[in-house]
N, C-alpha and C positions, 0 to 999 in steps of 0.2 A: 828434349834436346838430342837424344840419340837418333830419333826419326829425322830431325833436321840435318844431322851430321850425315846420315846415310843418303838422304836425298841430295844433299850438296855434292857428295862423292859421285852420285850417279849423273848429276846434271851439270857439273862444272869442268868436265874433261879430265878427271883424275885418271880415267882408264884410256885416254886418247893415245897413250904411248903404245897400247896394244892394237888400236884400230886406225890411228892416224886421222881420226875425224875430229871436227870441232864440235863443241856443245851446241845443242839446239838453241837458237835465239828466237826472239819474237817474230822475226821475219820468216824463219824456216820452220817454226813450230807447226806440227801437223794438226793441232787443234786450235781453232779460232772460235771463241764463243760467239754465238749469234745474238747474245743479249748484251745490253749496255752494262757497264761496270756497276757493281753494287754501291760504289761510292757516290754514284749519281743519286741513288735512292736515299742514301744516308744524308746527302746534301739537302734533298727535299724534306727529309724528316727533321733535319736541323732547322730548316726554314720554318717548319711547323712548330718546332720548339720555340722559335722566336715569336711566332704568332701567339702561342699559349703563354709565354712568360718571359720573353727576352727583352722586353722594353726596360729602359733605364728608369722610366717613371713608375713608381710603385703602383701596382694594379689595384683597382677598386675592389673593396670587399664585396662578396656575393652573399646575398640572403635568399634562402630557399625555404619554401614550405615543404614539409616532409612528403606530401603527395606529389611534388614536382621532382623529387630527388632521382627516382629511377629513370625518368625521361632525360633528365639533365646528364646523368652518367652516360647513357647511350649516345646522346648528342655530342658530349664533350670528348668521347673516346672513339667514336665510330670512324671518322675520317683518318685519324692518326693510325688506328689499328688496321684499317683497310689498306693504307699506304704501306705499312710494314708487312702486312700479309701479301700484298701484291709483289713487293720486293723479294719476300721470302719464296714465293712460288716461282718467281723468275730464277732465283738461285737453285731451287729444286730442279728446274729444267736443265740448268747448266750442269748440276751434279749428275743427273741421269745421263746426259750426253757424255760426260766424262766417264761414268761407270760403263757405258756401252763401249766406248773406245778402249777402256782398260780391259774389258772382257775380251775384246778382239785381240788386243796385245797379248793377253794371257793365253788365249787359244793358239796364237802363232808361236808363242814361247813353248807351249806344251808340245807342239808338233815338231819343233826344231830339234834336229838330231845333233848330238854332241859328237863332233868328228874333227878334231884338230890334230894335224899330223905332228906338230911339234910337241904336243902334250902327251904325257905318259898315260898308260892305261889306268893307273891309279887316280890321276888327276881327272881323267874323263869320267871315271866312276863316281868320284866325289861331286863333280859338277852336275852329272846327270841326276844323282840322288837329290841334291839341293834344288835342281831345276823343278822336279816334280813336287817336292815339298813346298817350294815357293809358290807354284801355281795353285796348289790346293789351298794353302793358307790365304793367299790373296783373293781367291774366289770366295772363300768364306767371309773375308773382310768386306768384299764388295756387297755381299748380301746384308751384312750388319749395318752398313752405312747407306743402304737404300732409303731414300726419302719416303715418308708415308704417302699412300695413295689418296687417302681422305684428307681434305684440306680443313681439318678441325684445328682450332687454335691450340688446344692443349697438346695434341700430338705434334704440331709444328713447333711449339715452344720447347717441348721435351727434346725433340730431335735437334733443334738449333743449339740448345744448351749442352747436350751430352755427346753428340757424335764426334766432335773434334777430339775430345778426350779418348773416345773409343778408338779412333784412328791412330792416335799417338801411342796408346797402350798396346794395341795389336801389332803395330809396326816394330815396336821395340822388342817383340818376342822373336822375330825371324830376321834380324840383321845379318846373321851369319849366312843364312840361305841366300840373301841378296849378294853378299860379297863373293861367296863361292860360285854362284851361278854366273856372275859377271866376269869371271876369269876367262871363260870361253864363249859366253853369249853376251858380249858387252853391248852390242847395238840394241838388242831386244830389251835388255834390262834397263838401258838408258831411256828408251822410249817410255817404259813403264814408270821409271823414276820421274820423268817430266810430268806425266799425267797425275801421279800421286802428289807431286809438288803443287800442281794446280788445284787438286782436290783439297789438299791441306789448307791452302790459302783461302779458298772459298769457305770451308768449314770454320776456319778461324774467324773470318770476318762475320760469318753468320752467328757464331757463338758470342762474339763481342756485341753484336747488335741486340741480341736478346738479353745478354747479361747486363748491358747498360741501359736497357729500356724496361722499366718496371711497370709500364702502363697497363699491360695485360693483367699482371698480378694484382695491381691496384684496382682495376676494373672488376676482376673476379671477387676480390675480397670485399669491395664496397657493395657489390650486389648481394653477397652472402650476408653482410651485416644488415643491409636493407631488409632482406627477408626476415631476419631475426627480429628487427624492429616492427615489421608488419605483424608478426606473430605476437609480440609483446603488446602491441596496440589492441589486437583482437582479445587477448587475455584480459587486458585492462577494461575493455568495453564489457566483457562478460562479468568481470568482478564488480564493476560499477552497477550493472543490472542486479547482480546478487546483493550488493550493498543496499539498494532500494528495498529489495524484498526482505532482507534480514532486519533492516531498520523498522519496516512495517510490522514484522513479526514481533520485534522487541516492544514496540508500542502496544500491540495487542496483548502480549503476555503481561506487561506491566499494568495494563488496564484490568485484566483479569485478576491479577494479584491484589490490586486495590479493592476491587469488588469483593473478592473472597475475604479480605481482611475485614471489610464492613459487615459481610454476612456473619463471620465468626464473632465479631463484636456484638452484633444483634442477638445472636444465639446466647452469648455469655450474659447479656443483660435481660434475657427473657424471664417471664414468671416461673417457668419450669426450672430455670437455672437457680433462681432464688429459693425455690422449694427444695431443690436438691442440696443447695448449700446448707439450708436449715437441717435437712435430714442427716447430712454428713456431720454437721456439728453435734447432733444428738448421738450419733454412733461414736463420735469421739468422746463425749461425756460418759457414755456407757462403758467404753473401754477403760476410761480412767477409774470408774467405780469398780470394774472387774479387777483391775490391777491393785486397787486399794484393798479389796477383799483378799486377794492373793498375798499381799504383803502382811495383812493381819494374820492370815493362816500361818505363813512362814514364821512370823514373830512368835505365834502361839506354840508351834512345834519346835521352835529354836532351842527351847530349854532342854529338849531330849535329843537334840541332833547328834551330839557326840556319843551318848550312850547307844543310840540306834546304830551308828556305824560300828561301834565295838561289838554290839550284839550280832550284827550282820557278819562280822569276821568270825565270831564264835560259831555261827551257824554254818558258814562256808567251810570252816575247818572241821566241821562235824563234831564239835564239842557240845553242841546243843541241838536237840532234835526238834524239827518242825514238820508239819505236813507240807507236801509238795507245793500246794497252792499258796501256802503261807511263805515258803522260801522265795517263790517268784514275786509275791507282793512286797516282801521285805526288800528284795533287791531293787525293785522299781521305786519303792519309797525312798530309799537312800539315793538313788540316781536321779529321779525326777518326781519329787513329791506331788506336784500339781497333777501329773498324769495318774499317779496312784490314787489320789483323792477323787478324781473324775470317775474312776472305776469302782469307787467305794463311797457312794453318796451319803450313807448313814454312818460311815466310819466304823462299821462293825469289824471289818478285817483289821483296820488300824488299831482298834482297842484290843483286839485279840492278841496282836503283836505286842502291844504295850504290857498286857498281863504276863505274857511269856517273858518279856524283858524284865518285868518286876520280879518274877521268880528267879531269874538268872542273877539279878542283883542280890536278892536275899541269900542265894546259894554262893554268893561271893565269886561268881564266874566273870563278873564285870568289875574291874577295879576302877578306883577314882583317885584323884590326887591326894585328897584328905577327906576326913569325915564331913567337913563343912560342905564340900562339893557334893558328896553323896546325898546329904540331906536336901540340898538345893535341887538336885536332879530328881529325887524321888517326889519332892513336892510338885515339881512341874509335871511329872508323870501322873500323879494322882489328880491334878487339875484337869489334865487332858481326858482321863478316864471319866470324869464327871461332866465334861463339857458337851453341850448339845450341838454337835457339828451340823446336824440337819437344819435346825432352826436358825442358828447363828451364821451359818456359812452357805451350805448347799442350797437352802431355800432361797436365800438372797441372790445367790449366783444364778439360780434357775430363773428367777424373776427377771434379772438383767438380761439373760439369754433370750427369754421370750420377747422382751421389748426390742432387743437387737434384731431378732428375726422379723418382727413386724416392720421395723424401719427398713430392713433389707428388701422386703417385699415392695415397700413404697418406692425405694430407690430403683428397684428393678422395673417397676411400672412407669417410672419417670423417663420420658423419651429424650430428656436433655443430654444424657450421657452418650446415647447413640448419635444424636445430632452433633454434639460437640466432637465426638470422634470422627464422624464423617467430614465435618467442615474443617477440622484440623488437618485431616488427610488431604482434602482439596486444597487447603492453603499450602501445604508442603509441596504438592504437585505443581501448583501455580508458581511457587517460589523457584522450584527446580526448572520449570519451563522458562521463567524469566532469566535465570542464571545461564541457561543454555543459549538463550537468545543473545545475551550480553557477550558470551564467549564467541558466538558466531560472528557478531559485529566486530569484536576485537580481532579475530582471525582474518576476517575479510579486510579490515583496515591495514593489518600487518602485511597481507599479501599484496595489497595495492601499493603500499609504500615500498615494499621490496621490488616490485615490478618497475616502479617509477625510478628507483635507484639504478637498477640494471639498464633501464631505458636511457637514462642520462649517460651512463658509461658507454653504451653502444653508440649513442648519438655523438659523443665526443670523439670516439674512435672513427666514426664515419666522417665527421667534419675534418679530422686530421688527414684522412686519405683523400677526400675531395679537394682539400686545400693543396695537396701535392699535385693532383691532376690539373687543377686550374692555375697553379702557381700564384694563388691569391687566397686570402682568408675567406673561408666558406662557413657560414653559420646556417643551422637548420632549426626551424621552429615547427611545433606541432599545432595544428588548428584546434581550437577548443571544441570539446565534444558537445 
């Protein structure tokens, strides 16, 4: 608004009382555009608008194959955009002509000497300073509003949308320079004002034409979405090819899994498997007999268990002396009787300990709850001293161990275990491969569904833009792969 106010002051005769001149009108205007008015092109564009969608009758819906979309966009926008481009280039020519005239006016203003007899030296100095500042700023402005030399749509559109605002904002910054300069250089400033007013009018119309015409933006956006859809289609094609491959791999891995399960079943039902099963059953029976012997032994020595622990405490506290090897055997006997007897197959060390403990009882070094318990414990001790451990326990245990070793050799020579282990590992590997194939199929299907969802969203967005371009409902369909 400040710019309009300044230009109106310059062009409507506000300063005529200083010069006695009338404002320039259309007849006396020094600049006559050699180009037809922009409104003529706008009328032509409005006519095109009527062709595209101005009929009162609802336009017929348009159905397109996706492969036809790109060509349809070019065909539907080419003539419209070309007309707008032609009109814009004509406006650029008008603007360049105006800028050339303005540059000449500014050169003349720059060379004009401030010499007014009625004005004081102070006024002349202010006017001269404003004169040079105005010339410098306006020349900078002319450079900023120069139309682009390359007739590319994006540059033309940016220029058309932004330059009018640039002119307004820049002019608002040096209104004082215009006012002060016009005090003594009215004619020169007035000529510049008329040119700027013409320039403003053209830039305003140009800005409005681009601001109200979104066809270029729609065309660019539709082409961008089209390219995204092309890429999505390529990805979908690749994913479908992958789907065939992973499905094939899944069938193969499932087949291998079934075959491996059959192989494992055959191994499990083989003669060697039955032999091994029998051998394992025998080892189980031998283990049970060993355990029975151990329980028998523990029951046998259970009658002296408590006295043995008391005797061990007596030895540990050094209230009863034993040989070093006897001390160690006694400690093991109390802690782990089975291990102690394994190292003493004839029970010689054990019976020596019993005799030492018998002496300690007789010397009353080991106490009992009462005489009855003492009699009972001594009876158990005497029974153990007379018991034939080798024949009744160690020999039987040794026989069981021999049989167990023989069976272990037979088990070791039986190849079923090795085969079973190998085939079990193969089954696990086949199952892992099948699971991986299933996961690959699942991921592939998820990727396809995700792409289809994105594709549908992009398709709807493209249909919406194309419907605006055509002023009719546009639907797009994809040909089956």
